[in-house]
MIBA-500086 format. One record per residue (C-alpha): x, y, z; residue in three letters. Coordinates in Angstrom, 1 decimal, decimal comma. Layout:
N
{{X; Y; Z}; 'ala'}
...
This chain:
234
{{-7,3; -12,8; -12,1}; 'met'}
{{-3,8; -10,9; -12,0}; 'ser'}
{{-1,5; -10,7; -8,9}; 'pro'}
{{-3,3; -8,2; -6,5}; 'arg'}
{{-2,0; -4,7; -6,6}; 'lys'}
{{-1,0; -2,7; -3,4}; 'thr'}
{{-3,0; 0,4; -5,0}; 'thr'}
{{-6,7; 1,0; -6,1}; 'ala'}
{{-7,6; 1,6; -9,4}; 'ala'}
{{-10,8; 2,8; -8,9}; 'ala'}
{{-11,6; 6,3; -9,0}; 'val'}
{{-12,2; 7,9; -5,7}; 'pro'}
{{-15,4; 8,7; -4,2}; 'val'}
{{-16,0; 11,7; -3,0}; 'lys'}
{{-16,3; 11,6; 1,0}; 'glu'}
{{-18,8; 13,9; 2,9}; 'asn'}
{{-16,4; 15,8; 4,9}; 'ile'}
{{-18,6; 16,0; 7,7}; 'phe'}
{{-19,4; 12,5; 8,3}; 'glu'}
{{-18,1; 11,4; 11,7}; 'ala'}
{{-16,5; 8,0; 11,6}; 'ile'}
{{-15,7; 6,0; 14,4}; 'ala'}
{{-12,2; 3,9; 14,5}; 'pro'}
{{-12,8; 0,2; 14,1}; 'gln'}
{{-10,7; -2,2; 16,1}; 'pro'}
{{-10,0; -3,8; 12,8}; 'glu'}
{{-7,7; -1,3; 11,7}; 'gln'}
{{-5,0; -1,6; 13,8}; 'ser'}
{{-4,0; -5,2; 12,3}; 'val'}
{{-2,7; -5,1; 8,2}; 'ser'}
{{-4,0; -8,5; 7,6}; 'asp'}
{{-7,3; -9,0; 6,0}; 'pro'}
{{-7,9; -12,7; 7,3}; 'gly'}
{{-7,5; -11,6; 10,9}; 'gln'}
{{-9,5; -8,2; 10,4}; 'ala'}
{{-12,5; -10,2; 9,3}; 'leu'}
{{-12,1; -12,0; 12,4}; 'arg'}
{{-11,8; -9,4; 14,7}; 'ile'}
{{-15,5; -7,7; 12,9}; 'ile'}
{{-17,1; -11,6; 13,5}; 'arg'}
{{-16,0; -11,2; 17,0}; 'glu'}
{{-17,7; -7,8; 17,1}; 'asp'}
{{-20,4; -9,4; 15,2}; 'leu'}
{{-21,2; -12,1; 18,3}; 'gly'}
{{-24,6; -13,8; 18,8}; 'asp'}
{{-26,1; -10,7; 17,3}; 'cys'}
{{-29,8; -9,7; 18,6}; 'thr'}
{{-29,4; -6,3; 16,8}; 'arg'}
{{-32,9; -7,0; 14,8}; 'cys'}
{{-35,5; -8,9; 15,1}; 'val'}
{{-34,2; -11,5; 12,7}; 'leu'}
{{-32,0; -13,6; 15,1}; 'his'}
{{-35,2; -15,2; 16,9}; 'lys'}
{{-35,8; -17,6; 14,1}; 'gln'}
{{-32,3; -18,2; 12,5}; 'arg'}
{{-30,4; -20,8; 13,0}; 'lys'}
{{-27,0; -19,5; 12,7}; 'gln'}
{{-25,3; -16,1; 11,5}; 'ile'}
{{-24,5; -16,5; 7,9}; 'val'}
{{-21,2; -13,8; 8,1}; 'phe'}
{{-19,6; -14,8; 4,6}; 'gly'}
{{-16,8; -17,0; 2,9}; 'val'}
{{-14,1; -16,7; 0,9}; 'gly'}
{{-10,9; -14,7; 0,0}; 'asn'}
{{-9,6; -12,4; 2,7}; 'pro'}
{{-7,9; -10,7; 0,1}; 'thr'}
{{-10,3; -11,2; -3,4}; 'ala'}
{{-10,5; -8,6; -6,0}; 'glu'}
{{-14,0; -9,9; -6,6}; 'leu'}
{{-16,5; -9,5; -3,7}; 'met'}
{{-20,3; -11,0; -4,3}; 'phe'}
{{-23,1; -9,8; -2,1}; 'val'}
{{-26,3; -11,1; -2,1}; 'gly'}
{{-30,0; -10,2; -0,3}; 'glu'}
{{-29,4; -12,8; 2,9}; 'gly'}
{{-29,4; -16,2; 3,8}; 'pro'}
{{-31,9; -19,1; 2,6}; 'gly'}
{{-33,0; -22,1; 4,5}; 'ala'}
{{-29,8; -24,2; 2,9}; 'asp'}
{{-27,7; -21,3; 4,2}; 'glu'}
{{-28,8; -21,0; 7,6}; 'asp'}
{{-28,8; -24,5; 8,0}; 'glu'}
{{-25,2; -24,4; 6,8}; 'lys'}
{{-23,8; -21,1; 8,0}; 'gly'}
{{-22,0; -20,4; 4,4}; 'glu'}
{{-23,9; -17,8; 2,0}; 'pro'}
{{-25,0; -19,2; -1,4}; 'phe'}
{{-25,3; -23,1; -0,7}; 'val'}
{{-28,7; -24,1; -2,2}; 'gly'}
{{-30,2; -23,9; -5,5}; 'ser'}
{{-28,8; -20,4; -5,8}; 'ala'}
{{-25,5; -21,4; -5,1}; 'gly'}
{{-25,2; -23,6; -7,4}; 'arg'}
{{-25,9; -21,3; -10,3}; 'gln'}
{{-23,5; -18,8; -8,5}; 'leu'}
{{-20,9; -21,9; -8,7}; 'asn'}
{{-21,6; -22,2; -12,5}; 'lys'}
{{-21,4; -18,5; -13,1}; 'met'}
{{-17,9; -18,3; -10,9}; 'ile'}
{{-16,4; -21,5; -12,2}; 'asn'}
{{-17,9; -21,9; -15,7}; 'asp'}
{{-18,4; -18,6; -17,5}; 'glu'}
{{-16,1; -16,9; -15,5}; 'met'}
{{-13,2; -20,3; -15,1}; 'gly'}
{{-12,1; -19,0; -11,8}; 'ile'}
{{-12,9; -20,9; -8,6}; 'glu'}
{{-15,3; -20,3; -5,7}; 'arg'}
{{-12,3; -19,7; -3,4}; 'glu'}
{{-10,9; -17,2; -4,9}; 'gln'}
{{-13,6; -14,6; -4,5}; 'val'}
{{-15,4; -13,2; -1,3}; 'tyr'}
{{-19,3; -13,6; -0,9}; 'ile'}
{{-21,4; -12,3; 1,3}; 'ala'}
{{-24,8; -10,8; 1,9}; 'asn'}
{{-26,9; -7,4; 3,3}; 'ile'}
{{-27,8; -9,6; 6,2}; 'val'}
{{-26,5; -12,1; 8,0}; 'lys'}
{{-29,6; -13,8; 9,5}; 'cys'}
{{-32,6; -15,3; 7,4}; 'arg'}
{{-35,5; -13,3; 7,1}; 'pro'}
{{-38,4; -15,8; 7,6}; 'pro'}
{{-40,2; -17,4; 4,5}; 'gly'}
{{-37,0; -15,8; 2,5}; 'asn'}
{{-39,0; -12,5; 2,5}; 'arg'}
{{-37,0; -9,7; 1,4}; 'lys'}
{{-35,1; -8,1; 4,3}; 'pro'}
{{-36,6; -4,8; 5,9}; 'lys'}
{{-35,1; -1,4; 5,7}; 'arg'}
{{-34,1; -1,7; 9,7}; 'glu'}
{{-32,8; -5,1; 9,7}; 'glu'}
{{-30,5; -4,1; 6,8}; 'cys'}
{{-29,5; -1,3; 8,6}; 'ala'}
{{-28,5; -2,6; 11,5}; 'lys'}
{{-26,5; -5,2; 9,6}; 'cys'}
{{-25,0; -2,8; 6,7}; 'ser'}
{{-21,9; -1,5; 9,0}; 'pro'}
{{-20,9; -4,9; 9,7}; 'phe'}
{{-21,0; -5,6; 6,0}; 'leu'}
{{-19,3; -2,4; 5,0}; 'met'}
{{-16,3; -3,3; 7,5}; 'arg'}
{{-15,9; -6,3; 5,5}; 'gln'}
{{-15,7; -4,7; 1,9}; 'ile'}
{{-13,2; -1,9; 3,7}; 'ala'}
{{-11,3; -5,2; 5,4}; 'ala'}
{{-10,8; -6,8; 1,8}; 'ile'}
{{-10,6; -4,1; -0,5}; 'lys'}
{{-12,0; -5,6; -3,1}; 'pro'}
{{-11,9; -4,0; -7,0}; 'lys'}
{{-15,0; -5,2; -8,1}; 'val'}
{{-18,3; -5,7; -5,8}; 'ile'}
{{-21,0; -7,6; -7,7}; 'val'}
{{-24,5; -6,9; -6,6}; 'ala'}
{{-26,7; -9,9; -7,2}; 'leu'}
{{-29,8; -8,6; -7,4}; 'gly'}
{{-32,3; -5,4; -7,0}; 'ala'}
{{-32,3; -6,0; -3,3}; 'thr'}
{{-28,6; -6,1; -2,9}; 'ala'}
{{-28,1; -3,4; -5,4}; 'ala'}
{{-30,6; -1,2; -4,1}; 'lys'}
{{-29,0; -1,6; -0,7}; 'arg'}
{{-25,5; -1,3; -1,1}; 'leu'}
{{-26,2; 2,5; -3,3}; 'leu'}
{{-29,3; 3,2; -2,4}; 'pro'}
{{-31,5; 3,9; -4,9}; 'thr'}
{{-34,8; 3,2; -6,1}; 'ser'}
{{-34,2; 2,5; -9,8}; 'ser'}
{{-34,9; -0,5; -11,6}; 'pro'}
{{-32,6; -3,2; -11,7}; 'ile'}
{{-32,7; -2,5; -16,0}; 'ala'}
{{-31,2; 1,0; -15,5}; 'gln'}
{{-28,9; -0,4; -11,9}; 'leu'}
{{-27,1; -2,8; -14,5}; 'arg'}
{{-25,8; 0,3; -16,9}; 'arg'}
{{-21,9; 0,4; -16,5}; 'gly'}
{{-20,2; 0,6; -13,4}; 'phe'}
{{-20,2; 2,8; -10,3}; 'arg'}
{{-17,8; 4,0; -8,1}; 'asp'}
{{-18,1; 2,8; -4,7}; 'tyr'}
{{-16,9; 2,9; -1,3}; 'arg'}
{{-18,4; 1,6; 1,5}; 'pro'}
{{-20,4; 3,9; 4,0}; 'ala'}
{{-19,1; 4,9; 7,5}; 'gly'}
{{-15,8; 2,9; 7,4}; 'val'}
{{-12,5; 3,8; 5,7}; 'arg'}
{{-10,0; 1,3; 5,0}; 'ser'}
{{-6,4; 1,0; 6,8}; 'asn'}
{{-4,9; 1,1; 3,4}; 'asp'}
{{-4,6; 4,9; 2,7}; 'pro'}
{{-3,9; 4,0; -1,3}; 'asn'}
{{-7,9; 2,1; -1,1}; 'trp'}
{{-10,1; 4,6; -1,9}; 'his'}
{{-13,0; 2,1; -3,2}; 'gly'}
{{-13,9; 0,2; -5,8}; 'cys'}
{{-15,9; -0,5; -8,5}; 'lys'}
{{-19,8; -1,9; -8,1}; 'leu'}
{{-21,6; -3,9; -11,0}; 'lys'}
{{-25,1; -4,6; -10,8}; 'val'}
{{-26,4; -8,1; -12,3}; 'thr'}
{{-29,5; -10,5; -11,7}; 'tyr'}
{{-29,9; -12,4; -8,9}; 'his'}
{{-28,3; -16,3; -9,4}; 'pro'}
{{-32,3; -17,4; -8,5}; 'ala'}
{{-33,4; -15,5; -11,2}; 'ser'}
{{-31,6; -17,0; -14,2}; 'arg'}
{{-32,7; -20,6; -13,6}; 'arg'}
{{-35,8; -20,3; -16,0}; 'gly'}
{{-34,9; -17,1; -17,9}; 'glu'}
{{-32,8; -17,3; -20,5}; 'trp'}
{{-33,0; -13,6; -21,6}; 'arg'}
{{-31,4; -13,2; -17,9}; 'gln'}
{{-28,9; -15,6; -18,3}; 'lys'}
{{-27,5; -13,9; -21,4}; 'gly'}
{{-28,0; -10,4; -19,9}; 'glu'}
{{-26,0; -11,8; -16,6}; 'ala'}
{{-23,0; -12,9; -19,0}; 'trp'}
{{-22,7; -9,7; -20,3}; 'lys'}
{{-22,5; -8,5; -16,8}; 'asp'}
{{-19,7; -11,1; -15,7}; 'leu'}
{{-17,6; -10,1; -19,1}; 'gln'}
{{-17,6; -6,7; -18,2}; 'met'}
{{-16,6; -7,7; -15,0}; 'val'}
{{-13,7; -9,8; -16,1}; 'met'}
{{-12,2; -7,5; -18,5}; 'lys'}
{{-12,2; -4,7; -15,6}; 'glu'}
{{-10,1; -7,3; -13,8}; 'leu'}
{{-8,0; -8,0; -16,7}; 'gly'}
{{-9,3; -11,7; -17,0}; 'met'}
{{-9,8; -13,9; -19,8}; 'lys'}
{{-13,3; -15,7; -20,9}; 'ala'}
{{-12,9; -19,6; -20,8}; 'pro'}
{{-13,1; -21,6; -23,8}; 'lys'}
{{-16,3; -23,1; -23,1}; 'ala'}
{{-17,9; -20,1; -22,0}; 'ser'}
{{-17,1; -18,5; -25,6}; 'thr'}
Protein backbone atom coordinates (compact mmCIF):
# COMPACT_ATOMS: atom_id res chain seq x y z
CA MET A 1 0.00 0.00 0.00
CA SER A 2 1.11 3.54 -0.63
CA PRO A 3 2.55 5.60 2.26
CA ARG A 4 -0.05 7.02 4.60
CA LYS A 5 -1.11 10.53 3.68
CA THR A 6 -2.14 13.14 6.18
CA THR A 7 -5.16 14.27 4.21
CA ALA A 8 -8.23 12.25 3.37
CA ALA A 9 -9.13 11.20 -0.15
CA ALA A 10 -12.73 10.39 0.62
CA VAL A 11 -15.51 12.81 -0.24
CA PRO A 12 -16.88 14.35 2.97
CA VAL A 13 -20.14 12.81 4.19
CA LYS A 14 -22.94 15.22 4.93
CA GLU A 15 -23.16 15.92 8.64
CA ASN A 16 -26.29 16.37 10.69
CA ILE A 17 -25.65 19.71 12.35
CA PHE A 18 -28.15 18.80 15.08
CA GLU A 19 -26.30 15.63 16.03
CA ALA A 20 -24.89 15.84 19.55
CA ILE A 21 -21.43 14.30 19.61
CA ALA A 22 -19.82 14.00 23.03
CA PRO A 23 -16.02 14.31 23.14
CA GLN A 24 -14.18 11.06 23.79
CA PRO A 25 -10.99 10.69 25.88
CA GLU A 26 -8.95 9.29 22.95
CA GLN A 27 -9.42 12.54 21.04
CA SER A 28 -6.80 14.15 23.27
CA VAL A 29 -4.00 11.93 21.89
CA SER A 30 -2.47 11.98 18.41
CA ASP A 31 -1.11 8.42 18.37
CA PRO A 32 -3.76 5.98 16.98
CA GLY A 33 -2.26 3.05 18.91
CA GLN A 34 -2.64 4.92 22.17
CA ALA A 35 -6.15 5.99 21.17
CA LEU A 36 -7.14 2.35 20.63
CA ARG A 37 -5.74 1.43 24.04
CA ILE A 38 -7.85 4.17 25.63
CA ILE A 39 -10.96 2.87 23.85
CA ARG A 40 -10.20 -0.67 25.04
CA GLU A 41 -9.79 0.53 28.60
CA ASP A 42 -13.09 2.41 28.33
CA LEU A 43 -14.80 -0.76 27.09
CA GLY A 44 -13.53 -2.57 30.18
CA ASP A 45 -14.97 -5.95 31.16
CA CYS A 46 -18.11 -5.08 29.24
CA THR A 47 -21.52 -6.18 30.55
CA ARG A 48 -23.59 -3.78 28.45
CA CYS A 49 -25.60 -6.54 26.74
CA VAL A 50 -26.44 -10.22 27.30
CA LEU A 51 -23.57 -11.46 25.13
CA HIS A 52 -21.16 -11.10 28.04
CA LYS A 53 -22.85 -13.94 29.94
CA GLN A 54 -21.45 -16.75 27.79
CA ARG A 55 -18.26 -15.28 26.35
CA LYS A 56 -14.78 -16.35 27.36
CA GLN A 57 -13.22 -13.02 26.46
CA ILE A 58 -13.79 -9.80 24.56
CA VAL A 59 -12.54 -9.75 20.97
CA PHE A 60 -11.64 -6.09 20.53
CA GLY A 61 -9.75 -5.92 17.24
CA VAL A 62 -6.26 -6.44 15.90
CA GLY A 63 -3.85 -4.99 13.38
CA ASN A 64 -2.10 -1.82 12.31
CA PRO A 65 -3.51 1.24 14.16
CA THR A 66 -2.60 3.43 11.16
CA ALA A 67 -3.97 1.03 8.55
CA GLU A 68 -5.33 2.42 5.29
CA LEU A 69 -7.52 -0.68 5.00
CA MET A 70 -9.90 -1.98 7.65
CA PHE A 71 -12.04 -5.14 7.57
CA VAL A 72 -15.22 -5.38 9.65
CA GLY A 73 -16.96 -8.71 10.17
CA GLU A 74 -20.10 -9.82 11.98
CA GLY A 75 -18.90 -11.20 15.31
CA PRO A 76 -16.51 -13.63 16.98
CA GLY A 77 -16.91 -17.39 16.68
CA ALA A 78 -15.69 -20.15 18.97
CA ASP A 79 -12.05 -19.89 17.88
CA GLU A 80 -12.07 -16.11 18.22
CA ASP A 81 -13.70 -16.32 21.65
CA GLU A 82 -10.99 -18.76 22.71
CA LYS A 83 -8.05 -16.72 21.41
CA GLY A 84 -9.39 -13.17 21.81
CA GLU A 85 -8.57 -12.21 18.22
CA PRO A 86 -10.93 -11.74 15.26
CA PHE A 87 -10.88 -14.10 12.27
CA VAL A 88 -8.58 -16.86 13.49
CA GLY A 89 -10.83 -19.85 12.64
CA SER A 90 -11.80 -21.27 9.25
CA ALA A 91 -13.23 -17.95 8.08
CA GLY A 92 -10.03 -16.32 9.27
CA ARG A 93 -7.97 -18.60 7.09
CA GLN A 94 -10.07 -17.56 4.13
CA LEU A 95 -9.62 -13.90 5.06
CA ASN A 96 -5.87 -14.43 5.31
CA LYS A 97 -5.88 -15.85 1.79
CA MET A 98 -7.76 -12.78 0.60
CA ILE A 99 -5.24 -10.47 2.25
CA ASN A 100 -2.01 -12.37 1.60
CA ASP A 101 -2.53 -14.24 -1.66
CA GLU A 102 -5.04 -12.09 -3.49
CA MET A 103 -4.09 -8.61 -2.32
CA GLY A 104 -0.38 -9.32 -1.82
CA ILE A 105 -0.07 -7.71 1.62
CA GLU A 106 0.33 -8.97 5.19
CA ARG A 107 -2.47 -9.32 7.72
CA GLU A 108 -0.45 -7.09 10.07
CA GLN A 109 -0.80 -4.20 7.60
CA VAL A 110 -4.58 -3.98 7.96
CA TYR A 111 -6.92 -3.65 10.93
CA ILE A 112 -9.63 -6.23 11.62
CA ALA A 113 -12.65 -5.86 13.90
CA ASN A 114 -16.26 -7.01 14.23
CA ILE A 115 -19.65 -5.42 14.69
CA VAL A 116 -19.93 -7.07 18.13
CA LYS A 117 -17.02 -7.94 20.38
CA CYS A 118 -18.49 -10.97 22.16
CA ARG A 119 -19.48 -14.29 20.63
CA PRO A 120 -23.24 -14.67 20.05
CA PRO A 121 -24.46 -18.05 21.40
CA GLY A 122 -24.31 -20.76 18.75
CA ASN A 123 -22.71 -18.27 16.35
CA ARG A 124 -26.13 -16.76 15.65
CA LYS A 125 -26.39 -13.32 14.09
CA PRO A 126 -26.06 -10.52 16.64
CA LYS A 127 -29.34 -8.86 17.56
CA ARG A 128 -30.06 -5.21 16.94
CA GLU A 129 -29.84 -4.26 20.62
CA GLU A 130 -26.51 -6.07 20.96
CA CYS A 131 -25.10 -4.24 17.95
CA ALA A 132 -26.37 -0.95 19.37
CA LYS A 133 -24.38 -1.47 22.59
CA CYS A 134 -21.18 -2.38 20.75
CA SER A 135 -21.29 -0.02 17.78
CA PRO A 136 -20.17 3.14 19.65
CA PHE A 137 -16.85 1.46 20.41
CA LEU A 138 -16.43 0.28 16.81
CA MET A 139 -17.19 3.80 15.59
CA ARG A 140 -14.51 5.15 17.93
CA GLN A 141 -12.05 2.57 16.63
CA ILE A 142 -12.72 3.67 13.06
CA ALA A 143 -12.30 7.34 13.98
CA ALA A 144 -9.01 6.57 15.74
CA ILE A 145 -7.58 4.52 12.86
CA LYS A 146 -8.86 6.83 10.11
CA PRO A 147 -8.70 4.23 7.30
CA LYS A 148 -9.02 5.12 3.63
CA VAL A 149 -11.22 2.09 2.92
CA ILE A 150 -13.41 -0.15 5.07
CA VAL A 151 -14.42 -3.55 3.70
CA ALA A 152 -17.64 -4.85 5.24
CA LEU A 153 -17.49 -8.65 5.27
CA GLY A 154 -20.98 -9.98 4.66
CA ALA A 155 -24.52 -8.67 4.75
CA THR A 156 -24.81 -8.41 8.55
CA ALA A 157 -21.72 -6.21 8.87
CA ALA A 158 -22.81 -4.07 5.92
CA LYS A 159 -26.34 -3.56 7.22
CA ARG A 160 -25.10 -2.56 10.67
CA LEU A 161 -22.52 -0.13 9.36
CA LEU A 162 -24.71 1.69 6.86
CA PRO A 163 -27.51 0.82 8.12
CA THR A 164 -29.77 -0.59 5.41
CA SER A 165 -31.98 -3.56 4.62
CA SER A 166 -30.86 -3.88 0.99
CA PRO A 167 -29.62 -7.30 -0.22
CA ILE A 168 -25.89 -7.86 -0.48
CA ALA A 169 -26.04 -8.01 -4.27
CA GLN A 170 -27.15 -4.38 -4.25
CA LEU A 171 -24.83 -3.33 -1.43
CA ARG A 172 -21.80 -4.61 -3.35
CA ARG A 173 -22.25 -2.08 -6.12
CA GLY A 174 -19.41 0.42 -6.02
CA PHE A 175 -18.21 2.39 -3.01
CA ARG A 176 -20.09 4.43 -0.46
CA ASP A 177 -18.82 7.50 1.34
CA TYR A 178 -18.72 6.60 5.01
CA ARG A 179 -18.11 8.30 8.32
CA PRO A 180 -18.50 6.59 11.71
CA ALA A 181 -21.70 7.67 13.41
CA GLY A 182 -21.69 9.59 16.67
CA VAL A 183 -17.97 10.37 16.80
CA ARG A 184 -15.44 12.75 15.30
CA SER A 185 -11.82 12.14 14.52
CA ASN A 186 -9.17 14.26 16.23
CA ASP A 187 -7.82 14.97 12.73
CA PRO A 188 -9.81 17.83 11.12
CA ASN A 189 -8.55 16.72 7.70
CA TRP A 190 -10.19 13.30 8.00
CA HIS A 191 -13.81 13.52 6.92
CA GLY A 192 -14.46 9.83 6.42
CA CYS A 193 -13.53 7.01 4.11
CA LYS A 194 -14.82 4.71 1.41
CA LEU A 195 -16.85 1.63 2.32
CA LYS A 196 -16.92 -1.48 0.13
CA VAL A 197 -19.20 -4.43 0.77
CA THR A 198 -18.18 -7.97 -0.16
CA TYR A 199 -19.09 -11.53 0.77
CA HIS A 200 -18.10 -12.93 4.15
CA PRO A 201 -15.02 -15.18 3.89
CA ALA A 202 -16.99 -18.13 5.30
CA SER A 203 -19.41 -17.98 2.37
CA ARG A 204 -16.54 -18.29 -0.13
CA ARG A 205 -15.43 -21.74 0.93
CA GLY A 206 -17.86 -23.69 -1.25
CA GLU A 207 -19.20 -21.05 -3.63
CA TRP A 208 -16.92 -20.53 -6.60
CA ARG A 209 -19.14 -17.79 -7.99
CA GLN A 210 -18.87 -15.84 -4.75
CA LYS A 211 -15.10 -16.27 -4.78
CA GLY A 212 -14.96 -14.70 -8.22
CA GLU A 213 -17.26 -11.86 -7.25
CA ALA A 214 -15.34 -11.23 -4.04
CA TRP A 215 -12.11 -11.03 -6.06
CA LYS A 216 -13.73 -8.32 -8.19
CA ASP A 217 -14.55 -6.45 -5.00
CA LEU A 218 -10.97 -6.73 -3.78
CA GLN A 219 -9.67 -5.47 -7.11
CA MET A 220 -11.82 -2.35 -6.69
CA VAL A 221 -10.42 -1.84 -3.20
CA MET A 222 -6.86 -2.26 -4.43
CA LYS A 223 -7.41 0.25 -7.20
CA GLU A 224 -8.85 2.73 -4.70
CA LEU A 225 -5.73 2.32 -2.55
CA GLY A 226 -3.31 2.48 -5.48
CA MET A 227 -2.23 -1.15 -5.09
CA LYS A 228 -1.22 -3.63 -7.78
CA ALA A 229 -2.42 -7.22 -7.77
CA PRO A 230 0.28 -9.86 -7.10
CA LYS A 231 1.29 -11.95 -10.10
CA ALA A 232 -0.14 -15.12 -8.58
CA SER A 233 -3.65 -13.60 -8.51
CA THR A 234 -3.54 -12.30 -12.06
